[in-house]
VEXFI-665670 format. One line per 5 residues: number of its first residue (from 0); their letters; for each residue z, x, y negated of C-alpha. Coordinates in pm, whole numbers, plus 32768, in hexadecimal, padded with zeros to 4 digits. Layout:
N
NUM> A> Z/X/Y  ...;
This chain:
229
0> MKRMI> 881D/7FA8/7B73  86B7/7F36/7B94  864E/7EB6/7CE7  8513/7E3C/7D8C  84DB/7CD0/7DE6;
5> SATAL> 85B5/7C7A/7F10  853D/7BEA/8059  85D7/7A9C/7FF1  8512/7A99/7EAD  83DA/7AF8/7F70;
10> AAVLG> 8400/79C9/8052  8424/78E9/7F23  82DB/7959/7E88  8202/7978/7FC0  815B/782C/7F7C;
15> LGGFW> 811F/7851/7E07  7FC1/7877/7D7B  7F3E/798B/7C9C  7FBD/7AEB/7CC9  811F/7B5C/7D03;
20> ALERI> 81EB/7BC9/7BD8  82D8/7CEE/7BF9  8418/7C7F/7B51  849A/7DE1/7B57  840B/7F37/7B94;
25> GAPAS> 84FB/8021/7C41  857C/80BF/7D7E  8695/8041/7E5B  87D8/8104/7E4C  87A3/818D/7FAC;
30> PEFDL> 862F/819C/8005  8682/81FA/816D  8736/80B0/81B0  86C0/7FC1/82BE  85BF/80A2/835D;
35> PGAAQ> 853E/7FEE/8495  85C4/80E4/8594  8708/8115/864F  873A/826A/85B1  8715/82D0/8446;
40> AQDDS> 86EB/843C/84A4  8598/84D8/8479  84D5/851A/85B8  8463/8681/85DD  8324/862B/8697;
45> EDAAP> 8204/8713/8640  811D/85E4/8635  81DE/8539/851D  8152/852C/83BE  81E3/8624/82C1;
50> TGTVQ> 8332/85BE/822F  8399/85B6/80C2  8237/85C6/8034  8157/84B4/7FB0  7FE1/84CC/7FDE;
55> EMVLG> 7EF6/8411/7EF6  7E14/8335/7FC9  7CB6/8355/7F3D  7B5D/82D9/7F9B  7A1C/8355/7EFD;
60> AEDAP> 799C/8484/7E47  7A99/854C/7D82  799D/856E/7C66  793C/83FE/7C5A  790B/8388/7AF2;
65> VEVIE> 7A08/8269/7B10  7B64/8267/7BA9  7C0C/812C/7C2B  7D7C/8130/7C8D  7DF3/7FFF/7D4B;
70> YASYT> 7F65/7FA7/7D4A  7FB0/7EBE/7E6D  80C1/7E48/7F56  8089/7E1B/80C9  8155/7CDA/80BD;
75> CPHCA> 8093/7C45/7F99  7FA4/7B32/800F  7EC3/7B5E/7EE0  7E9D/7CCF/7F31  7E32/7C69/808F;
80> SFHEN> 7D37/7B77/7FF6  7CAD/7C89/7F15  7C7B/7D70/803D  7BD7/7C5A/8104  7AED/7BD9/7FF6;
85> VFDRI> 7AB5/7CEC/7EF5  7B12/7E48/7F6B  7A06/7E77/8074  78F2/7E1F/7F7B  797E/7F12/7E7A;
90> KENYV> 7991/801D/7F87  782A/7FE1/7FF6  7788/7FBA/7EA1  784F/80AF/7DCE  792A/819B/7E98;
95> ETGQV> 7832/81F9/7FA6  771F/8224/7EA2  77EA/832B/7DEA  7829/825C/7CB3  799C/8211/7CE2;
100> KFVYR> 7AC7/82D8/7D58  7BBC/81DC/7DEC  7D31/8227/7E05  7E29/8145/7EBB  7F98/814A/7E53;
105> EVYFD> 80A7/807E/7EF9  8196/7F96/7E42  82DA/7F3A/7EF3  835B/7DD7/7ED4  8436/7DE9/8009;
110> KYGMW> 848F/7EB4/813B  8370/7E23/8207  8273/7EAF/8113  8323/7FFC/8130  830C/7FF2/82AB;
115> ASLVA> 819A/7F9C/829A  8163/80C0/81AF  8210/81AE/829F  812F/8139/83BB  7FF1/8151/82E8;
120> RCGGN> 8047/82B4/827E  80AE/831C/83DC  7F48/8371/8439  7F4F/84A0/8357  7DF2/847E/82BF;
125> TDRFF> 7D3F/8399/81CC  7C43/8307/82C1  7D54/8291/83AD  7E29/821C/8288  7D1A/8136/8203;
130> GITDM> 7CCA/80BE/8362  7E36/8065/83A3  7E4E/7FC7/8249  7D2A/7EE3/829F  7DD8/7E78/83E1;
135> IYETQ> 7F23/7E3D/832E  7E7C/7D57/8233  7DA3/7CA7/8337  7ED7/7C4B/8405  7FCE/7C21/82E6;
140> SEWAR> 8008/7AB0/832B  8071/7B0A/848E  8156/7C3A/8472  81EC/7BEA/831A  825C/7A92/8391;
145> AGSDA> 82C6/7AF8/84EE  842D/7A91/84A0  8530/7B97/84F1  8534/7CFF/8479  84FA/7D70/85E0;
150> AIADG> 83CA/7C90/8608  8333/7D0A/84C0  836E/7E75/8520  82D0/7E37/8676  81A2/7D99/85D0;
155> LRKIG> 8171/7ECC/84F7  819E/7FB1/8624  808B/7EF4/86D9  7FA0/7F32/85B5  7FF3/80A4/85C1;
160> KVAGL> 7FB0/80B2/8737  7E5D/8008/870D  7E0E/8119/8611  7E5C/8223/8715  7FC1/8281/86BF;
165> DDSQL> 80B6/82B2/87DD  821F/8243/87F8  82B3/8393/8793  81DB/83A7/865A  8232/8245/85F2;
170> EACLT> 83A7/826D/8627  83A6/83B7/856A  82F6/8313/8444  83C4/81D2/844A  850F/828F/8446;
175> DGDQL> 84AA/838E/833F  859D/834F/8223  852C/8481/815D  83C4/8409/815B  842E/82AB/80F4;
180> RSLVE> 8503/8335/7FD9  83DC/8404/7F5E  82F5/82D6/7F6E  83E3/81F6/7EAB  8416/82FC/7D9C;
185> WYQEN> 829C/8335/7D8B  825D/81BF/7D72  835C/8199/7C5C  82C9/82B6/7B8F  8164/8235/7BB4;
190> AEADG> 81BA/80CA/7B6E  8281/811E/7A36  8178/820F/79B5  805F/8110/79DD  8124/7FDA/7979;
195> IRSTP> 80F9/7F29/7AC7  819A/7DCF/7ACB  80CB/7D15/7BCE  8001/7D4A/7D08  7EED/7D88/7D3D;
200> SFMID> 7EBA/7E48/7BF9  7DAA/7F43/7BAA  7D92/806C/7AC2  7C1F/8090/7A7C  7BE6/81D4/79C0;
205> GELHS> 7D40/81B4/792A  7D29/8043/78CD  7E0D/7F4A/797A  7D74/7E14/7A18  7E0A/7CFD/7AEA;
210> NMNYD> 7D77/7C5F/7C23  7C0E/7BE8/7C08  7AE5/7B7C/7CD6  79CA/7C61/7D3B  78D8/7BF9/7C27;
215> DFAEI> 79D3/7C3D/7B13  7A36/7D86/7BB4  78CC/7DF2/7BD6  7885/7D9C/7A6A  799E/7E82/79F6;
220> LDEKI> 792E/7F98/7AE0  77C5/7F7F/7A6D  7832/7F9A/7901  790C/80C9/794E  77FA/8173/7A16;
225> AAAE> 76F9/8137/7906  77E4/81C3/77FF  781A/82FC/78D1  76A4/834A/78EC;
């Protein structure tokens, strides 16, 4: 059975340069395993995000001439670097000007990336999702290396609280096995369909590209936008 990179393998490659390679694309046998809560049961709080559905997280105009889909892992340091050094400029110069529709899709290397995804999606709307995503990447070196599972989960909870989520919302989202199962299945389908083998990866109008700096990214976007005129 295909499995994702384990936490042990993650630790071994944390210091390597370049971008992370996915040795295997696939879902764990039990996606609900190791959720960071005392109970696996789903909380019935009315404030919790919907269960069992996966929302595409999109920025920009629906009718923008160019579509960019980012595939990234919250535990990938090169994804954090992209969001720190490249993403904001793409957002300002292309997304907010109506030229690019930007879609973010999670890739799951390990359970910690899954937990981060559950927190990011707990806000229930795209604006909060991208805000939490920014905070997750900005503090990745802190929460992802906190040591124990409990410490990592607490670090992610703190991010959620800064974003305005309360304890009941966070616990409902972090113990939602149905939502996690849906996310893992969704990730697997997307990654296999688009041939994703590394993060960050980008589908730019249906063409697969690996990680790149802003100038190279902008050059590709300008060519795509010009071709669409």
